[in-house]
C-alpha positions in Angstrom: 54.5 77.4 59.7 55.7 80.0 62.3 58.9 79.0 64.0 58.5 77.7 67.6 61.0 79.0 70.1 60.9 77.6 73.7 62.9 79.3 76.4 63.5 77.6 79.8 64.1 80.2 82.5 62.4 83.5 83.1 64.7 85.7 85.1 67.3 87.5 83.0 68.8 85.8 80.0 65.5 84.0 79.2 63.2 87.0 78.9 66.0 88.9 77.1 66.3 86.2 74.5 62.6 85.7 74.1 61.7 89.4 73.6 64.7 89.9 71.2 63.6 86.9 69.1 60.0 88.2 69.0 61.3 91.6 67.7 63.4 89.9 65.0 60.9 87.2 64.1 57.4 88.8 64.8 55.6 85.7 63.5 57.5 83.2 65.7 55.7 81.5 68.6 57.8 82.2 71.6 57.2 80.5 75.0 59.0 81.0 78.3 58.8 78.3 80.9 59.7 79.0 84.6 59.0 77.1 87.7 58.6 80.2 89.8 55.6 82.5 90.1 57.8 85.7 90.2 59.7 86.3 87.0 62.0 88.7 85.1 63.3 90.5 88.2 66.6 92.2 88.9 68.3 89.7 91.2 71.3 91.9 91.7 69.0 94.4 93.3 67.9 92.1 96.1 70.3 93.5 98.7 68.9 97.0 98.0 65.3 95.7 98.4 66.3 94.3 101.8 68.1 97.5 102.8 65.1 99.7 101.9 66.8 101.6 99.0 64.2 99.8 96.8 61.0 100.1 98.8 58.7 97.6 97.0 59.7 94.2 95.5 57.6 95.0 92.5 60.1 97.7 91.5 62.6 94.9 90.9 60.1 93.3 88.6 59.0 96.4 86.8 60.1 98.1 83.5 61.6 101.5 83.5 58.1 102.9 82.8 56.8 101.1 86.0 54.8 98.2 84.5 55.2 94.9 86.4 56.7 92.2 84.2 54.2 89.4 84.7 52.5 86.9 82.5 50.1 89.5 81.2 52.9 92.0 80.4 54.7 89.4 78.3 51.5 88.3 76.6 50.1 91.8 75.8 53.2 94.0 75.4 55.7 91.5 74.0 53.7 88.8 72.3 55.5 86.1 74.4 53.7 83.3 76.2 54.9 83.0 79.8 54.2 79.7 81.6 54.9 80.3 85.3 54.8 77.6 88.0 55.8 75.3 85.2 58.8 73.0 85.5 60.8 71.6 82.6 61.3 67.9 83.3 63.1 66.6 80.2 64.3 67.4 76.7 63.7 65.0 73.8 66.3 66.2 71.3 65.2 63.7 68.6 61.5 64.7 68.8 62.4 68.3 69.6 60.0 68.5 72.5 60.3 69.6 76.1 58.2 67.7 78.8 56.9 70.2 81.3 54.8 69.9 84.5 52.3 72.6 85.7 53.1 72.6 89.4 49.7 73.8 90.6 47.7 71.2 88.7 50.4 68.4 88.2 49.4 68.3 84.5 52.3 67.1 82.3 52.4 68.2 78.7 55.0 68.5 75.9 56.1 71.7 74.1 57.4 71.3 70.6 60.3 73.5 69.5 62.4 74.4 66.5 64.9 76.2 68.6 65.3 75.8 72.4 67.1 78.1 74.8 68.3 77.0 78.2 68.5 80.0 80.7 68.3 77.9 83.8 70.5 80.1 85.9 72.5 79.0 89.0 71.6 77.5 92.4 73.1 78.8 95.7 75.6 76.6 97.5 75.0 75.6 101.1 77.6 74.6 103.5 77.2 71.0 104.6 77.1 71.7 108.3 74.6 71.0 111.0 71.7 73.5 111.3 71.6 74.7 107.7 67.8 73.9 107.6 66.9 75.9 110.7 64.4 78.7 110.6 66.1 82.0 110.1 68.8 80.6 107.8 68.6 81.9 104.3 70.4 81.9 100.9 69.8 84.8 98.7 68.7 83.6 95.2 65.1 84.6 94.6 62.5 87.2 95.5 60.6 84.8 97.8 63.6 84.5 100.1 64.3 88.2 99.9 60.8 89.0 101.0 61.1 86.5 103.8 64.3 88.1 105.1 62.7 91.6 104.9 59.6 90.3 106.7 61.7 88.9 109.6 63.5 92.3 109.8 60.3 94.3 109.7 58.7 92.2 112.4 61.6 92.8 114.8 62.8 89.2 114.8 66.4 90.1 114.1 68.8 92.0 116.4 71.9 90.1 115.4 72.9 88.6 112.1 75.8 86.6 110.6 76.6 86.6 106.9 78.7 83.6 105.9 80.7 84.5 102.9 82.7 87.7 102.1 81.9 87.9 98.4 80.0 90.8 96.8 76.5 89.6 97.5 77.3 88.7 101.1 78.9 92.0 101.8 76.0 93.9 100.2 73.6 92.0 102.4 75.8 92.8 105.4 75.5 96.5 104.6 71.8 96.2 104.2 71.3 94.6 107.6 73.6 97.0 109.4 72.7 100.3 107.7 69.0 100.7 107.6 67.9 98.1 110.1 70.7 98.7 112.7 71.3 94.9 113.0 74.4 93.9 114.8 76.1 92.2 111.8 79.1 89.8 111.5 80.7 88.6 108.3 82.6 85.3 108.2 84.9 84.6 105.3 86.8 81.4 105.0 89.7 82.9 103.0 92.1 85.3 104.5 90.6 88.4 102.9 87.3 89.8 101.7 86.5 89.4 98.0 89.1 86.6 97.6 90.5 86.0 94.2 88.7 89.1 92.9 90.8 91.9 94.5 94.3 91.8 96.0 94.9 91.9 99.8 95.5 95.6 100.1 92.1 96.4 98.5 90.4 93.7 100.5 91.9 95.3 103.6 90.6 98.7 102.7 87.1 97.3 102.3 87.4 95.4 105.6 88.4 98.5 107.5 85.6 100.5 106.0 83.0 97.9 107.0 84.5 97.8 110.6 84.3 101.6 110.7 80.6 101.2 110.0 80.1 98.7 112.8 80.2 95.5 110.8 82.3 92.9 112.5 84.6 90.9 110.1 86.4 87.7 110.7 88.6 86.4 107.8 90.3 83.0 107.7 87.3 81.6 109.5 84.0 79.9 108.7 81.1 78.3 110.3 81.2 74.6 111.5 77.6 74.4 112.8 74.5 76.4 113.4 72.6 76.0 116.7 68.9 76.7 117.5 66.8 78.0 120.3 63.9 76.1 121.9 61.6 77.4 119.1 63.7 75.9 116.4 65.1 79.2 115.1 68.8 79.7 114.6 70.4 81.4 117.6 74.1 80.8 117.2 76.9 80.3 114.7 79.8 78.2 115.8 83.3 78.5 114.3 86.6 76.8 115.3 87.4 80.1 117.2 84.2 81.4 118.7 80.4 81.3 119.0 78.4 84.2 117.6 74.8 84.9 118.6 72.5 85.3 115.6 68.8 85.6 114.9 69.4 85.5 111.2 72.0 83.8 109.1 72.7 84.6 105.4 74.6 81.9 103.6 76.4 83.5 100.6 79.1 81.0 99.6 78.8 81.0 95.9 76.6 79.4 93.3 76.6 76.4 90.9 75.2 76.3 87.4 71.8 74.6 87.0 72.7 72.2 84.2 71.0 68.9 85.2 68.4 69.3 82.4 71.2 69.8 79.8 73.3 67.0 81.1 70.3 64.5 81.1 69.6 65.5 77.5 73.2 64.6 76.6 74.5 68.1 76.0 78.1 68.8 76.7 78.7 70.1 80.2 82.0 71.1 81.7 83.7 69.5 84.7 82.6 72.5 86.7 79.0 71.8 85.7 78.5 74.7 83.3 76.8 74.2 79.9 79.4 74.4 77.2 78.5 76.9 74.4 80.3 78.4 71.5 80.6 82.1 70.9 77.2 82.1 69.3 75.7 80.7 72.5 75.0 77.3 70.8 75.3 74.2 72.9 76.6 70.9 71.4 73.2 70.6 69.8 72.9 73.3 67.1 69.2 73.6 67.7 69.7 74.4 71.4 71.2 77.6 72.8 72.1 78.5 76.4 72.7 81.8 78.2 73.2 83.3 81.6 74.5 81.9 84.9 74.3 78.3 83.6 76.8 78.6 80.8 80.6 78.4 80.6 82.3 81.5 79.1 85.9 82.5 78.5 87.9 85.1 80.4 89.4 87.3 77.7 92.5 88.0 79.7 93.5 84.6 81.1 91.8 82.4 78.5 90.3 80.3 81.3 86.7 79.1 81.1 84.1 79.3 83.9 80.7 80.5 84.6 80.1 84.2 85.5 76.8 84.8 87.3 76.1 88.4 86.5 72.9 89.9 85.2 74.7 92.2 82.8 76.4 89.3 81.1 73.2 87.3 81.0 71.4 90.0 79.1 74.3 90.4 76.6 74.3 86.6 76.1 70.6 86.5 75.6 70.8 89.1 72.9 73.5 87.1 71.1 71.5 83.9 71.3 68.4 85.6 69.9 70.3 87.2 67.0 71.7 83.8 65.9 68.3 82.1 66.3 66.9 84.8 63.9 69.8 84.2 61.5 71.8 87.3 62.4 75.5 86.3 62.9 76.4 87.6 66.4 79.1 86.6 68.8 79.7 86.8 72.6 83.5 87.0 72.9 83.7 86.4 76.7 84.2 88.7 79.6 87.0 90.6 81.3 85.8 90.2 84.9 84.4 93.6 85.7 82.6 94.3 88.9 81.7 97.2 91.3 79.9 97.2 94.6 78.7 99.7 97.1 79.8 99.5 100.8 78.2 102.3 102.8 79.6 105.6 101.5 82.5 103.9 99.6 82.7 101.6 96.6 85.2 99.0 95.4 85.6 97.7 91.8 87.8 95.9 89.5 88.3 94.5 86.0 90.7 91.9 84.6 93.0 89.8 86.8 94.2 90.5 90.3 97.9 90.5 90.9 97.8 87.2 92.8 95.8 85.5 90.0 98.2 86.8 87.4 101.2 85.5 89.3 99.4 82.1 89.7 98.8 82.0 85.9 102.5 82.5 85.2 102.6 86.2 84.2 105.6 88.3 85.1 103.2 90.5 86.9 103.7 93.7 88.8 101.4 96.4 90.3 101.3 100.1 90.3 99.3 101.6 93.1 98.3 105.3 93.2 96.3 107.7 95.3 94.7 110.1 92.8 92.3 113.0 92.9 89.0 112.0 91.2 88.5 115.5 89.9 90.5 118.8 89.9 92.1 119.3 93.3 90.6 122.8 93.5 87.0 121.6 92.9 84.9 121.4 96.1 83.8 117.8 95.7 87.3 116.5 95.0 88.2 113.2 96.7 91.0 110.7 96.6 90.6 107.3 94.9 93.0 104.4 95.2 93.8 102.7 91.9 95.9 99.7 91.1 97.1 98.6 87.7 98.3 95.0 87.2 100.6 94.5 84.2 103.0 92.1 82.7 106.5 93.5 83.0 107.8 91.6 79.9 105.0 92.4 77.4 103.8 95.6 79.1 100.2 94.2 78.7 97.8 95.5 81.2 96.1 92.6 83.0 93.8 94.3 85.5 92.6 97.4 87.3 91.2 97.8 90.9 89.8 100.8 92.6 88.5 102.0 95.9 86.9 105.3 96.6 83.9 107.3 97.6 80.4 106.3 96.5 80.2 108.3 93.3 81.1 107.9 89.7 84.9 108.1 90.0 85.9 104.5 90.5 83.2 103.2 88.1 84.4 105.5 85.3 88.0 104.3 85.5 87.0 100.6 85.8 84.8 100.9 82.8 87.5 102.6 80.7 90.0 100.0 81.8 87.6 97.1 80.9 87.3 98.2 77.3 91.0 98.5 76.8 91.9 95.3 78.6 89.4 93.4 76.4 91.4 94.5 73.4 94.8 93.5 74.9 96.0 97.0 75.5 99.5 97.8 76.8 100.6 100.4 79.4 101.1 103.1 76.8 97.5 102.7 75.6 96.3 103.6 79.0 98.8 106.5 79.3 97.7 108.0 76.1 93.9 107.2 76.4 91.8 110.2 75.7 89.3 110.9 78.4 86.8 113.7 78.7 88.0 116.5 81.0 86.5 119.2 83.0 87.4 120.1 86.6 84.0 118.9 88.1 84.7 115.4 86.5 88.4 114.7 86.4 91.9 116.0 86.4 93.8 117.2 83.4 96.0 114.1 83.7 93.2 111.6 84.5 93.7 109.3 87.5 93.8 106.3 85.0 96.4 108.0 82.8 98.5 108.8 85.9 98.4 105.2 87.2 99.5 104.0 83.8 102.4 106.5 83.9 103.5 105.0 87.2 103.3 101.5 85.7 105.4 102.7 82.8 108.1 103.9 85.2 108.0 100.6 87.0 108.2 98.5 83.9 111.1 100.6 82.6 113.0 100.4 85.9 112.7 104.1 86.5 110.8 103.5 89.8 111.4 101.0 92.6 108.6 100.4 95.1 108.0 98.4 98.3 104.7 96.5 98.3 102.1 97.5 100.8 102.2 94.0 102.3 106.0 94.1 102.9 105.8 97.6 104.4 103.0 96.6 106.8 104.9 93.5 107.8 108.0 95.6 108.5 106.0 98.1 110.6 104.6 95.3 112.7 108.1 94.0 113.5 110.6 96.7 112.5 113.3 94.9 114.5 113.2 92.1 112.0 114.7 94.5 109.4 116.9 96.9 111.4 118.6 97.9 108.1 115.3 99.6 107.0 114.2 103.2 107.9 111.3 105.4 106.8 112.0 108.7 105.1 108.9 110.8 105.7 108.9 113.8 103.3 105.5 115.2 104.4 105.0 118.4 106.4 107.0 118.3 109.6 103.7 118.4 111.7 102.5 115.3 109.9 105.7 113.5 110.4 106.3 114.5 114.0 103.9 112.0 115.6 105.6 109.2 113.8 109.1 110.4 114.7 107.9 110.6 118.3 106.4 107.1 118.3 109.2 105.3 116.5 112.3 107.4 117.1 114.6 109.2 114.6 116.6 106.1 113.9 113.6 104.3 112.4 111.7 107.3 111.2 113.6 110.1 109.4 111.7 113.3 108.7 112.9 115.5 105.9 110.3 117.7 104.2 110.0 117.3 100.4 111.1 120.8 99.7 114.3 120.3 101.8 115.5 117.0 100.5 117.9 118.5 98.0 119.6 120.6 100.7 119.6 118.0 103.5 120.2 114.7 101.8 123.6 114.4 103.5 121.8 113.9 106.7 120.4 110.6 105.5 122.0 107.2 106.4 123.9 105.3 103.7 123.6 102.0 105.5 119.8 101.6 105.5 117.1 100.9 103.0 115.0 104.1 103.0 111.3 103.7 102.5 110.3 107.0 101.0 106.8 108.0 102.2 104.4 110.8 101.3 100.6 110.9 101.1 100.2 109.6 97.6 103.6 108.5 96.3 104.1 111.2 93.6 106.5 113.3 95.6 108.3 110.1 96.8 109.0 109.1 93.3 110.6 112.5 92.5 112.7 112.2 95.7 113.8 108.7 94.6 115.1 110.1 91.3 117.1 112.8 93.1 118.6 110.4 95.7 119.6 108.0 93.0 121.4 110.9 91.2 123.5 111.6 94.3 124.4 108.0 94.9 121.8 107.1 97.6 120.2 104.3 95.6 119.3 102.2 98.6 115.7 103.3 98.6 112.2 102.3 97.8 108.9 104.2 97.3 105.7 103.3 99.2 103.2 103.2 96.3 99.9 104.9 97.2 101.7 106.4 100.3 99.8 107.0 103.5 96.5 107.4 101.6 96.7 103.6 101.1 97.9 102.8 104.7 95.3 105.0 106.2 92.5 103.2 104.4 93.8 99.8 105.4 94.4 100.7 109.1 97.2 99.5 111.3 97.7 98.9 115.0 100.9 100.9 115.0 99.2 104.1 113.7 99.6 106.9 116.2 96.4 107.7 118.1 
């Protein structure tokens, strides 16, 4: 008898599992059940469909050779039976059957299985506030809602929009609304920075400034308390504790929760957070039932903590592992490191591993190295500066995380991907310093930006470099009188430093060019903490070594230099 495989869920992990099983077990009877009519689509591409970068929703549901993945495709090309508009109601683990309901006919039947796969995904959270059910209020979790949003935009119904939630999906939607459609867009984020818990404050601030520079209004530390409607019943206003914001469209992007009710009702082990518990072979607490995708709990390979990670890339990897084990091929999913990247107009931001704040919270002796590096040879015409941060444990020298911010090209992605591979293997600072990376001037520098950032981390860990955090520097610049014993030592070109000397005065802002420090160091005060500043931090670190050698050890380097501050923005910046 051919083996019967039933898969519940037809978006990412489900189809991946089903098609892989069919390739490994050609005689198996493989059935996918999904309650929707649109299946096997790239959910992460929804913001780009709304923006117009992807012109037709069918492109998100098509193969690379432009065939729409529908019931006929799975039947004819894959040998997989796809039951759309069919909802799984219950699992009978003893009888090994799944009770399903065909939503168009209300017919209830039972599907027998030898192996069952749960790929039920995640459901979007909704704030429990008045007005969430008004017309014009959307969550972004399926193609139907994506098409409804785009339809509202195309019909000219939307002049002003509010995105509630400053995570990756919310910010991608904000860009979509503001860029192509020219919608006056506001982002509300409850936490005090964008991408909270994912990146550290300095990188969140870089992203916030870039959004504002592109006419997206951002309010952090603030969330909606109610949504109000016009006479026609459509949303017209978002109310917060601080303001009222007019809106014709509201996107609620406040996270997701695993869809695990079916598993829980069947008596499968589910975590306190609601994720289906699986082993590294993607088996649930019932050996005949597997689970994959946004509904499962996986381990973070750096922190050891378990949670769900709703990402299409992970769902596909997990689906393959589940299929291999169903087919008798030993295969393991070891977890994830926490890698991400997102586009924001003509820039991008990405990261992998732990943020500094998270690492400190988890008890690591964590420190950061922040650099401003050329993404390719400085003499190459398309050279640009990227900001990189390495989070590491000072005691063990283990690298815990990487963050990057730069132009919308391959430069940040390449360093994040390289970092992810090393971090997953428990690499130390020296492993990053000595990492071999392909080099040619159009692609990188001879000492790659990732190598250089590791070298800075090495100097910090060894005590050869002392830095001031960007946060502490910005706080000082907001109220310099609070620390009168501090002064800036600006070693850039005199023309660059002159406007700051003019604004703050020579007592607060000392200007001595890099090439003159060795001959003019006697002019520097001995009774103040000197914050050494250049554009990137490289020259500043050299100056620190020299000043230390002549007894002026009361100094700190601003890591990342003015390249970092310029991207964050500051009220005190000379106009």
